[in-house]
Every structure is written in structure tokens, then in C-alpha cells.
C-alpha angles and dihedrals in degrees: 000000000000124000130179125218131193092214132046111273137189127210137174099206100045139033123255120204135187121215137192089223126128117251090258092050091050090052092051091046089053089049090052094046090055094048125107094246091054091048091050090050090049094048091049088060098048126120114224117231131199092257134051090281131090134205132218111199120217094247089056090052090049092051096046114111111241130185108265098229091181090066096052119111114251093249093052091046091051092048092051093044088055089051089052091051090051095047104031095097096041117106120249118217123235115273090255087065095046090122092058103039112122093190093053089045089055091048091050092046092050092049094045093049097044094044094045097236101185085147092050092120090057091048092049091050091047090056090050091048091050090052092047091051094055119122124261088039108251126216101245127196118177136182131195128224115184118197126203134176115277093252094056127091091274138008095208131009116191131202106193125240109288144168089213098101093171092055091047090049090054090051091048093051091052092060116107126201 
């Protein structure tokens, strides 16, 4: 979804932007924009089309919450920049394989750990609730993929795609860090 370039570029199917961020801040912003929470926020602002494509209008982009990398403490910024360096050349799966993407899982884990997301479950559920409250009311199906370290009881735990948001919420709340 987000790609960084060392030189100015121009495209007709994507938007280029210039920032006044430091190199570290740009890396962390790219990490955020490729994370699962950022993708969910983006998808919740899409406009459906008559074909297999979707659109995201510029006002929706402007209103989308984005991690303020300028406000991060230096240590957090450095930790996330190291994660970017480690993951920048790793392939990302297509969105249809979001639930089984080891690179995106590593991005999400790095962000969650560095940002201290003890309330991550509440944030995830807030995103889902925002999507469910959209008008016109969308048909929402969600799945849940929990990632753990390799030495834990499981590496991934999957709850299949479902329309039962209450059941998914119960599963989400049972997860422990």
C-alpha cells in the first residue's frame, strides 16, 4: 500500500506525497501505512464501485487517522525504524491473504510492542464498530488471526470469517498478550 522513494516520482494510479519528516519518521510512517490497523481504516473509507475495484476519495484520505510520527519519543521512533529496516525488503501478501501474511504480522507486532498497545483489543474492536456503524449499513464479515512468539503455545490462532461480530468480540477479548 505505501512505498517510499529516494527521488521525486509521479504516478497516475496512486498519490505521491512529500513530507518534511526525518528519514526515521518516514520509515515509521511507511511501517504504519502498511499495518493491518491502517489498512482496516483505509478499507472502512472506501467507495464501492460497480466493478471489482474500489475508490478512496481525497477527503476520506484527509480524514483518516494516521500515526503522528512527529510526536513519538526518540526511543520508540528508533525501535520502529529498526523494524522498518528489518522488514522493508520482505514481500507483503495480497489483501485477500491478510490473515496469513507473516510480514504484515511482524509489522503489527513491532508497532504494538513499540507503541505499548495494551488496549489493542479495544482499538481493534473500535475500528470494527466504526465500520459496522457506516451508512448505508454494510454487510461486515471479520476474521481474527492472533499471532504469538514462536516459543508460545501457538504462533497463529485463526477464527474464520464470520458475520457474528458478538462472537468474534468474545474471542478477541479472551486473547492474552
